C-alpha positions as CSV (number, residue, x, y, z in Angstrom):
1,M,0.0,0.1,0.2
2,L,2.6,2.4,0.6
3,E,4.5,1.1,-2.3
4,T,1.3,2.2,-4.2
5,F,1.0,5.7,-2.9
6,K,4.9,6.8,-3.5
7,T,4.3,5.3,-7.2
8,I,1.1,7.8,-7.7
9,S,3.1,11.1,-5.2
10,L,6.0,10.4,-7.6
11,G,3.4,10.2,-11.5
12,L,1.6,13.4,-9.8
13,W,4.7,15.7,-9.4
14,Q,7.1,14.2,-12.3
15,Q,4.9,15.0,-14.7
16,P,4.4,18.0,-14.9
17,L,8.1,18.4,-13.3
18,F,9.5,17.2,-17.0
19,L,6.2,18.5,-19.3
20,G,6.7,21.5,-18.0
21,A,10.6,22.0,-18.7
22,G,10.1,20.3,-21.7
23,L,7.4,22.1,-22.8
24,G,9.8,25.4,-21.8
25,L,12.8,24.2,-24.1
26,I,11.1,24.3,-26.9
27,H,9.1,27.2,-26.4
28,A,12.2,28.9,-26.2
29,L,13.8,28.0,-29.8
30,D,10.6,29.8,-31.6
31,A,12.0,31.8,-34.5
32,D,10.3,35.1,-32.9
33,H,12.5,34.4,-29.2
34,L,16.0,34.0,-31.4
35,S,15.2,36.5,-33.8
36,T,14.2,38.6,-31.5
37,L,17.8,37.8,-28.6
38,S,19.9,37.7,-31.9
39,G,19.0,41.1,-33.2
40,L,18.9,42.8,-29.3
41,A,22.0,41.8,-29.0
42,I,23.5,42.2,-32.7
43,S,22.5,45.8,-32.1
44,D,24.4,46.7,-29.0
45,R,27.2,44.5,-27.7
46,S,27.6,46.6,-24.3
47,V,25.5,43.7,-23.0
48,S,26.6,39.9,-23.8
49,A,23.8,37.7,-25.4
50,T,24.1,35.9,-21.8
51,G,22.5,39.3,-20.1
52,Y,19.8,39.4,-22.9
53,A,19.0,35.2,-23.0
54,V,19.2,36.8,-19.0
55,R,16.4,39.5,-18.9
56,W,14.2,38.4,-22.1
57,A,13.8,34.7,-19.5
58,C,12.7,36.8,-16.4
59,G,10.2,38.7,-18.8
60,H,8.4,36.4,-19.2
61,A,8.5,34.1,-16.5
62,A,6.9,37.5,-14.5
63,T,4.2,38.1,-17.9
64,L,3.3,33.7,-17.3
65,G,2.6,34.3,-14.0
66,G,1.0,37.5,-13.7
67,I,-1.4,36.3,-16.4
68,A,-1.7,33.0,-14.3
69,F,-2.7,34.8,-11.2
70,M,-5.3,36.1,-13.7
71,V,-6.5,33.1,-15.5
72,I,-6.1,30.2,-12.6
73,G,-6.5,32.4,-9.2
74,L,-9.2,35.1,-10.2
75,R,-11.0,32.9,-13.3
76,L,-11.0,35.6,-15.8
77,W,-9.9,32.9,-18.1
78,S,-11.0,35.6,-20.3
79,A,-7.2,37.4,-19.5
80,T,-5.5,35.0,-22.2
81,V,-7.3,36.7,-25.4
82,L,-4.3,39.2,-24.6
83,S,-2.1,36.8,-26.7
84,T,-3.4,37.9,-29.7
85,Y,-2.3,41.3,-29.6
86,A,0.9,40.8,-27.9
87,E,1.6,38.0,-30.9
88,I,0.1,41.5,-32.9
89,L,2.8,44.0,-31.5
90,V,5.3,41.1,-31.2
91,G,5.3,41.2,-35.2
92,I,5.6,44.4,-35.5
93,L,8.7,45.0,-33.5
94,L,10.2,41.5,-34.8
95,I,9.3,44.2,-37.8
96,L,11.6,47.0,-36.5
97,I,14.3,45.3,-35.3
98,G,14.7,43.7,-38.2
99,L,14.7,46.8,-40.3
100,R,17.3,48.6,-36.8
101,T,19.7,45.8,-37.9
102,L,20.0,46.0,-41.4
103,C,20.1,50.0,-41.2
104,L,23.4,49.7,-39.5
105,P,25.7,52.0,-40.8
106,P,28.4,50.7,-42.5
107,R,30.8,51.5,-39.2
108,Y,28.8,49.8,-37.0
109,R,28.6,46.8,-39.5
110,Q,32.8,45.6,-38.2
111,A,32.3,43.8,-34.6
112,E,35.0,46.7,-33.0
113,N,32.3,49.6,-33.5
114,Y,29.4,46.9,-32.6
115,A,29.3,48.5,-28.4
116,V,28.0,51.6,-30.1
117,A,25.4,50.7,-32.4
118,Y,22.5,50.9,-30.2
119,P,23.1,51.5,-26.6
120,H,19.5,52.8,-26.1
121,A,18.5,49.3,-26.2
122,R,19.3,47.5,-23.7
123,G,16.6,47.4,-21.6
124,A,14.9,46.5,-24.0
125,G,15.6,42.7,-23.7
126,L,13.5,42.8,-20.7
127,F,10.1,44.5,-22.2
128,M,10.2,41.7,-25.7
129,G,10.3,38.9,-23.1
130,A,7.2,40.1,-21.3
131,L,5.3,40.7,-24.3
132,H,6.9,36.9,-26.1
133,G,5.5,35.5,-22.2
134,G,2.0,37.1,-23.4
135,A,2.0,36.4,-26.0
136,G,1.6,32.4,-26.0
137,S,-0.1,32.4,-22.4
138,A,-3.1,31.5,-24.4
139,V,-1.0,27.6,-26.2
140,I,0.4,27.5,-22.7
141,F,-3.0,27.4,-20.4
142,A,-4.8,24.9,-23.2
143,L,-2.0,22.9,-23.0
144,I,-3.4,22.5,-18.9
145,P,-6.5,21.1,-19.0
146,L,-5.7,18.9,-21.3
147,A,-2.8,17.1,-19.5
148,G,-5.3,16.8,-17.4
149,Y,-3.2,18.7,-14.1
150,Q,-6.5,20.1,-11.7
151,S,-4.7,20.6,-8.3
152,G,-3.3,23.4,-7.6
153,T,0.7,22.5,-7.2
154,Q,0.9,20.4,-10.0
155,I,-0.1,23.5,-12.0
156,L,2.1,25.5,-9.9
157,L,4.8,22.9,-11.2
158,Y,3.9,22.6,-15.1
159,L,4.6,26.1,-14.9
160,T,7.4,26.9,-12.9
161,S,9.4,23.9,-14.2
162,F,8.0,25.6,-18.0
163,S,10.1,28.8,-17.1
164,I,13.1,26.9,-16.2
165,G,13.5,25.4,-19.5
166,V,12.3,28.5,-21.6
167,T,15.5,30.0,-19.2
168,V,17.8,27.2,-20.3
169,G,16.6,27.5,-23.8
170,A,17.2,30.6,-24.1
171,L,20.8,30.8,-22.1
172,A,21.6,27.4,-24.3
173,F,21.3,29.4,-27.6
174,S,22.5,32.7,-26.6
175,A,26.0,31.2,-25.5
176,T,25.8,29.9,-29.3
177,F,25.0,33.7,-30.4
178,E,27.8,34.4,-28.5
179,H,30.2,32.5,-29.8
180,L,29.4,33.2,-33.0
181,L,29.3,36.8,-32.5
182,S,33.1,37.0,-31.1
183,R,33.7,35.1,-34.1
184,S,33.3,38.0,-36.0
185,Q,35.1,40.0,-33.8
186,S,38.2,37.9,-34.8
187,G,38.6,39.2,-37.6
188,M,36.5,36.3,-39.8
189,G,36.9,38.6,-42.9
190,K,33.3,39.5,-44.2
191,F,32.0,37.1,-41.4
192,G,31.7,41.1,-39.3
193,T,29.6,42.2,-42.0
194,V,27.6,38.8,-43.3
195,L,26.0,38.4,-40.0
196,P,24.6,41.2,-39.0
197,A,22.3,41.5,-42.4
198,A,21.5,37.3,-42.1
199,V,20.4,38.3,-38.4
200,G,18.5,41.9,-39.9
201,I,16.8,40.4,-42.1
202,F,16.0,36.6,-39.7
203,A,13.9,39.8,-37.9
204,L,11.9,41.1,-40.1
205,V,10.8,37.4,-41.9
206,T,9.7,35.8,-39.0
207,G,7.9,39.1,-38.0
208,G,6.0,38.9,-40.8
209,L,5.4,35.8,-41.2
210,L,4.3,36.5,-37.7
211,L,1.8,38.9,-37.9
212,L,0.6,37.8,-41.3
213,G,-0.2,34.3,-38.7
214,T,-2.0,35.9,-36.2
215,T,-4.4,39.0,-38.0
216,H,-5.7,35.2,-40.1
217,A,-5.9,33.5,-38.0
218,G,-7.8,36.4,-35.7
């Protein structure tokens, strides 16, 4: 009897823990997240890509936690409608990030000048993370009843592990991107010029597709 109880208890916390962490890790690698982190990091080298990832993940978790309180604590399921408006705003800002990166003056496309490109962009990581946390909230909360979570403890564990997975995924990408930036700064020929252009195009296309998909879905 005791072993059966332990098995059931273990399953009650293991499933939301691993499911949340796994989905969070995958969620962090969405195209709009990657284009945001790379676009911000390449525009202002006074903050590392990892620094942007940490700020972005904190903003994402904060917004998700706030909406969780409204949806689960106050039973305001209508709060998830904010997801659509957040996605539209994310799409618009991604297009702006892409255009800004593509329009970097030639002297700023050289790796040694990255640090002075757009120093005012440093506060954008937290803001963009908060927007992304709201943009994905509808899908995230839709998964809770599908997973069969009934207790508040299971839901809290799921959302917490989800945010941890998002953070780990963002940090993993930022470490890889930081390596690319380091290579561009070490005099890798035209790589330091091509990288900003590639990041800008990626953000521009991702933002456009996100806007197109959101407006058609709406």
